[in-house]
N, C-alpha and C positions, 0 to 999 in steps of 0.2 A: 719496386726497389731498384735503384740504379747501381751500377758497378762500383761506384765509390763507397756506397753504404755497405754493399756486400763485402768489399775488401776490409772495411773497418770492423765489421762483425767477425770476419775470419781472424783479423789481427787481435781483436779482443779475446776471442776463444783461445787462440794459440798462446797469447801472453798469460792469460789466467792459468791455463793448464800447465805451461812450462814453469811458471812461478811456483805453483803448488808442488810440482814434482821436485823442484830444487829445494824447497823448504823441507819437504818430507825427508829428502836425502840428508839434509844437514841437521835436522832437529835431533835425531838420535843416530849414533850414540854420542855425539859431541856434547849434547846437553848444555849448550851455551846460551840458548834462547830460554830465558828463565820465566816462562809463562806457559799456561795451558794453551794448546793449539787445536783448532778445529778446521779441517781443510774442506774444500768445496769441489773436489774432483767428481765429475759426473753431474754437477749442477752449474756448469759454466754458461749454458745457453741464455738463460734469463738475463743475467748481468751483461753478457756480451751484446745482446740486442738492445737492452735498455740503455746502454752506454751511448748508442748512436742517436738516441732521442732526448736525452737529458741536456739541459742547458746549464750554464754556470750558476744561475740563480736558483735552480731547483735544489731542494734538500732531499737527502735520503737517510732513513733510519732503518737499520737492519738488526738481525739476530747476531749471535756470536760466530756464525759461519760466514764471515763477512768479506773475506779477502777479494772475492770476485767483484763485488759491488764497489769496493774501494778502488780497484784497478779500473773498472769501467767508468768511474767518476773522474778518471784522470788524476788519481792520487799518485804521489811520488813513490815509486817502489823502493828507492833508497831510504826514504824516510820511514816507510812501513817496516822494512827489515831492521833498520836501526832501532825502531820502537820495540821490536821483538827481542833484541839484544839488550834492552834497557839503557840505550845510549841517549845522551842529551840531544842528539840530532834527530831523534825520533819524532813522530807526529805530535806526541804530547810529552816530549822530553824524556821518553822511556818509562813513564809512570803507569801507563795503561796496559801495555802488552797487546796480545792478539784479541782476547775476548771483549775488550773495551776499545778496540781500534777506533780512533776518532781524529778527524782533521777539520776543524771549523773553517779553515780557509777555502775548502772545497765543499762545505756544507754536507759533510759526511759524518755519520754517527752510528755506533753500534754498541750493543750491551749484552752482558751475560745474564742479567736478570730476565727470566722467561717472560716474554711479552712486554718487557719494560719499555724498549724503544718504540714498540707499537703504540703504546699509550702516549709517550712523550711527543710523538709526531703530531698529535692533536694541537698542542701548544704552538708548535712551529707553524702549522697551517693557519691557525687563528691569528698569529702575529703577522703573517703575510697579509691577511685581509685587513686587520686593524691598522697596520701602518702603510697599507696600499703598496706593498712590495711586489715586485715581479717574481714569477716562479710558482711552482707547485711542489707538493710534498709527496715523496714515495715512501711507503712503509712496508717492510718485508718481514714475514714471519714464517715459521714452520708449522706443519700440521699439528704437532704436539702443543705448540703454543696457543693454537686456536681453541684449546679446551680450557684456557684460563678465564676466570670471571672478568678480569679487567678488559679482556678483548671485547666482550659484549657491551661493556660500558663505553668503550672507545668507539665501537661501531655506531652505537645509539647516538652519542653526542656528535660524531662526525656527520651523520645523516641529518640530525635535527638542525645543526648549524650550517649545513651545506658547505662544508669545508673542502678546499681543493686538495684532496688526498687521493692517491691511488694506492689501495691496499693490495699487496701481493702475498699470497700464501703458497709457499713451495711445499707441495705434498709429496714427500718421499716415502710415505706409508709407515714410517716408524717414529716413535718418540723414544729416543735413546735405544732400548732393546725391545720395546713393546710394539707389536704391529697394530695397525689401525683397527683391524676387525676385533681386537681384544679390548679396545678402549671405548669404542662408540659404535652405534648403529648407523650413524650418518657417514657415508663413505666420501662425500664431497663437502669439504669445509666451506666451499663457496655458498652452499645452500643456507648456511647459518646467517649469512649476511642479508639474504633476501627478506628475512623477517623485519629488517630495519628499513625496508623500502629502498634498498640500494641496488643499483644496476650491477649485475655480476656476470662473469664469463668463466667457463671451465675449459682450460686448454690442456690437452694431452697429446703432445706431438714433439718431435725433435726437428721440425722444419723451421729454419730461421726466417724464411720468407713469410710463412704464415704467422709466426709470432710477431715479426716486425709489423705486418699489416694490422694485426689485432691491437698491439700497443699503440701504434700510430693513430689508429681510429679513436681509441679511448682518450689518449692525450690531447688530441685535437679538440675534444669537447671541453677541455679546460684551457683553451687558447686565450680566453679572456684574461686569464691570470698571467699571461706571458707577454702582453702588449704594454 
């Protein structure tokens, strides 16, 4: 990884963290942002690194804790915050708020329905192949969402159709207030994807260099969809 990429990762990390801290400070007690809000403090590394590897044509679908990925996709922070305030200048005219933060012009989508965006990413990836478009699809989910039935249908179809999707599961060991060991015997959500003959990797580290090298290696395998 060269110094330019390292600088960009640090910039992404810092921008995501500072934005979250500022939003937290303003969210309460002012109560002017009229929408539920889920922050991503502590989970900045993945979007910060991924942001250095995504190209404009790539799409990303995330869960409701999505601010970091929106920022990493180079979304306008002014438009994002305007969206939270319900303003017409927001990403979707102030109609969606935080949990459904969406910006089609940068191919960014999120959703509050558990695992919903995960499934929708299938259609996006298929459309890229069908219309011979450039880019790949990134789909982000939490460990709680990995227990939804629609996830298994999504993984099966993505594998069967050989779609250009990189599925990312952020395992923070909790689904709302319920710890992982009280919900399932399988401690690594990535193991569930193996049954669909999908290549999987389990990453447990805070080293941006290692994460960059891993993601870069995986994304390069999909380079055919970026030419």
